[in-house]
N, C-alpha and C positions, 0 to 999 in steps of 0.2 A: 458468365451464365454456367460454367461447369461447377464452379464453387458453389453457387446457390442451389445446384442439383445434388451435390454430395450433402451438404447442408439439410436439405429438405428430406433425403433418404434416411440421414441419420435421425432426424427430429421425429418422422414417422414410426422408426423402429421403436424410439424412445416412448413416444406417445403411446403406442400399442401395449408396449411393455408395461409401463406405468399403469395404464387403465386396467390391465388385467390383475396387477398386484394390489390395485387401490382398493379392492373389495375385502382385503385382509382388514381386521381391525387396527386401530392405533395402538401404539405400545407407549409406556413412559420412557419416553426415549428422544435423545436429542441429537439430529444429525449435523454437523459442520463441514460444509464443502469450502476447502483452502486451495486458493491459486497463490495468493502471496503468503499467507500463513501468521503472521505475527499477530492480528487482532484474535484469529481465530485461537491460538496457542493460549492468549491471556483469557480468553472466554471459557474455553475448555478447562484450564486450570481453577478456574474459580467455581465452574459447574462440578468438578471433582471434589473441591473443598466443602462445598456449601449445598449441595443437591443429592439425592438418590437417583438423579435420571441417569438410564444407560447413555454412555457416550460413543457416537461414532464419528469418526473423521475420515471424510474421502478427499484424499490428496488428488488433486487435478493434475494434468500432464504440465511438468515445468515446476511445481511445488517443492522449493529446496528445504522447507522447514522441516527439522526432526521433532516427531511428537512422541517420542517413545518415553520422554520424562512424564507423560500423563498415563500413569500406570494402569488405570482401569478403561482407557479408551480402546476401542477397537478401530484399528488404522487400516484403511483399504486404497489400495491404488485405483483411483477412479479415471474415466476417460482413456483407459489403456486399450490395447488390442485384446487384452485378456476378457473374454465372452462371459466366463462366470463371475469375475469382478464387477463387470458392467451390469448383470443382472442384479447380483447381490446389493450393489450400490443403489439402484433403482428401487428394489425392495425395501431399504433403509428410509429412502426419501417419502416413499409411500406409506409408511408405517410409523414417521415420526411425528410427536406432538408439537416440536419446533426445530425449525430449520435455519442455521445461520450460514450466510454466504460472505465472501470478501470480494466479489468482482462481478461483472456481467458473465452469465451463463445462458446461452442460448436455449439450453434444455428446459428452462423455467417457463418458456413460452407456451409448451404443449403440456404442462403440469396442471392438473385442475385439483387444486388442494381441498380436502374436506373442510367444512365451517370451522372445526376446532383447530385446525392447524395454524401456527403463526409462522411466517417467512420475515427473517430480519437481515437486512443488508448491512453490513459492517463496513464495507469499502475497505480502501488500501491506503487512503491518504487522509491526513488532518485538514488539508486546504486544498485549493486549487489555483493555479495559475493559468493553465490551458483549459480551453472549452472541451467538453466531452458530452457524450449522449446525445440528446436531441438537438443540443447547440454546437456539436462539431461540425465545422463547415464542410467537412468530408460528406456529410449525410447527404449532401445534394446529389453526390454522385452515386448512390446507393438506390438499388430497385425497391419498387412499391412493396414488395414482399418481404424484403430486408427491414425496413422501415416499420412495417406491420409487426413484425417479429419484435423488434426493440420494443414497441409500445406494449406489446404482450407480455415481455419479460419485465418491464418496469411495473405493471398493473400487479405483478405477483408480488411485491414488495409492502408486507404490512406496514413494516417500520424500516426506517433508515436511520442509522445512530449518527449524531454529528456532535462535535466539540465546540460549535459555536453558531452565532445566528449569521453570519457570513456563509458559512457552509450550508446551513439550512436553506437559504435562498437559492444557492447555486444548486442544490440537489432538487429543489422543486421546480426549476426551471428546466434543467439537465434531463430529469426523469418524468416530468409532467406530473410530479406528485401535489397532495393536498396538504395543508399545515397538520393536519391530524395524523399524518404518515411520519412526521419527524419526531425522533425519540433523543431528548436532549440530556444523556447520561454521560457524554465524554467519549473520548476515543480510547479503547481498552488497553492499547499499547503504549499509552503515555501514561500509564500506571508505573512503570519501571522507572521512569525519571524521579518519582516521589519516593521511592523505596530505598531508603538510604542503606540499611545492611546488603540489600542486593546491589547496588550501584558501586558500594565499596569492595564487595566480592567481585565483580567485573573488572574493576578498576586493578585489582591486585592480579587477577588471571591475565589481564592484557599485557600487563607491567612484566610478567614472566614470561609470555609468549613474544612480545617485543620489547626486549631489555633496552632498545634505544630510545625509548620515549622516556625513560627515567632522568636523562639529560638533555634531551632535546625536546622542541616544541614540534605539534603535529599539524601539518597541512592535509586536509582531505580533500581531494578532488573527486567529486561524485557527480558526473554530468548526466543529464537525459540521453538515452540512446536515440539515435536518428536512424530512419530506415536505410538512408543511402549509406550508412556505415557497413552494411553487409557487403557492398562492392567497393568502397572506398574507406578501410578501416583507419582514419587519420587521426591521431591524437589531439592536434590542432593547438597543442603546448609545446612550449620551446624548453626542454628539459635540459639543454646545455645552459640557457640563460639561468633558469632556476638554480641548477646544481650550483653555478659560479656564484651566484648572489646570496642564496639561503642556506647551503649545506652546513655552514658552522653553526647554524642556530635551529635549524628545522630539518625534519623528513617530510617526504612527500607520499602519503599513502594514496593511491589510485584505486578507485572502485569502479571500474569499467565494464561494458559488456565483453563477453568473451570473444565476440568478433574483433574487437579493436585490442584488448590486451594480448591475445593470440598472435598480434603482429608487432608488439611492442619489443624491441630492441632494447634491453635495459643496460644501458653502460655504466650505469651508477647503483648498484645493489645495496650499498651503504646509504643511500639518499631516497630512492624509488622503491617503494614496497608495495606489491600488488596485493590488494585485499578483497578481490573479485570473491574469493570463495568463502570470506568470512560471513557466517550466516546471519548475523543480527546486526544490521547498519546502526540500530540505537546504542548498542554497546560501543561502536567505534566513535560515535558521536560524543561518548563521555570523555574520551580521551583527545577528541580534537580540539585544537587550539584556533583554528581558523577554516571555516568551511568554505570551499570555492565550488559554487552549484551554478545553475542556469535556470531551467524552468522545471525543475524537479520539484516534488512535494517534501522534499527532506528539511528544509528551512522552516516549515512549519512546527515541527518538533524540536529541531536543533534550537529554535527561538527560546523554549523553555529553559535552555541553560544561559541564555543571554550572553552568549560569545560571539565574535565577530563573523561575519560573512562577506563574500566577494562574489558577484554575479558575472560569471564570465560568459558573455552572450556573443560570439564571434559571428553569428548567424541570424542576428535578431529580426532583421526585416523579413527575411524569407520564411522563417520560422513562425512568425506572427501571420504571415499572410496564408499559409498552409493549415496551421492550427487553431489560430484565433486565442486571444485572451480576453481574462474577464475585465481587465481595467488596464490603464497605462503602466506599461512595465517599468519605465524608469522611475516613476514617482511611488509605485506600489510596493518595491522591493525593498528590504530594510538593511540595505547596504549599497556600496557603489557597484554601478554597472560599468562593466570593461569590456574591450574587444579584442585585447592583446596581451601577450605574456609580458610585455614592457610595463602595460597599465597595471597588471597584478603585481608586478614587483613595486612599483611605485607606490600603490595603496598599502602594500605592507611595510615598507620603508618608512612611509610618513605616518602609519596608523590611521590612515584616513578612514576609520569605520564610523558606522551611523549608530553609536550604543543606544542613543534615546529612541531611535526608531525601532530598535530589536526589541525594547521593551514592550512598546505599543503594538507592535506587530504579533509578540506571544500573547498579550492580554487579548487582542481581538480575535485571533484564530483559535485560541485554546481556552475560550470563556468557560467552558464546563468539563474540561480536563484538569482534574484537581488531585489525581492519585487514587480515587475511589471509582473509577468508571466502570470496571469490569463488575464489581459488587453492586452497584447502582443499576446495572444493565438486567444483572440476573435478578435481583430483587424485584424489578418492575416486572419482568416477564413471568417470573415463577411464583411470585408471592403476590403482587399487586394487581395482575391483569388477570380478569377473568376470561377463560377461553370463549365463553358464550358471548362476549362483549368485543372480541376481536373484529376488526375493521373488515367490511365485507371486499371480496375481491373486485 
């Protein structure tokens, strides 16, 4: 009740401010609202290289991406307690012809765009294991006001970018979209994996930063954050066993939520390396020999590298009940599903990986991501699309 009241007051202030600023004429300007930032970064780079549009990047609270390499972009901290930044951000949203976003933003529910404006949802994942949006089981516990707000936000998406038909179907169901709302240009941040000079440069830099990878293989453990870990930050991984069995051949990179990593007592600094602060997960995937994940979206992009994966799902039954999956977890994952550290060790020892499944998985979920996704998206929005023909809100 209190949370909904706070949201309502925030949105009322946003609505009034946007309405007042909406009388200002549109400019040749693109505003990108970044929560995760990876797709936003690739799109902004392409905008800077190929268009004359003014580029504004609004960094939402929690966005760790550094956009300073985009030299012509104006970067503003958004959703902060800075009132001036708040008003300036809404000004840019009200006066931009194109808006890119990469997450759910409640303020969209009160934004009545001019007919010429295009809003593009980039999202932050190439695929989906967990249900979300209108299909999230938890929506049944939300108020009617909240559900109406969700619908209002999703109606503001003129286009949603996808990398596959699988994801197109998921977005249509999760956001209540029509087929014409789907933009099949591929996921912008996957362009990185096809850029040979860039990937070679990143490999060299990582080898300098982590010299151990020059003579040992890398296991990357990158689990989904669970809400209960704020109160019980347990790693659920037996580091003693892993060190004993694997330290001669491997190092273990841990990419954990700060609530978990802050409680970690690292007895094996030469074996266990905390990479939570390393900004770009796709860079780490380049040097990863075996990925250990669970319900995260990381495997969808990692599959492009066609390298082994293990799915460590120690809480599968409860997680599935609370979050819901799109399909049977055991049969849809491109790697062995395990529930203990001992099983992880067994898979690695016996090399019981599902290589053929990985290739099929990669083709299925990265159908349109072929290394030119950012360029294809910008070409469509700024060259092929006539603003007068943009879909009605």
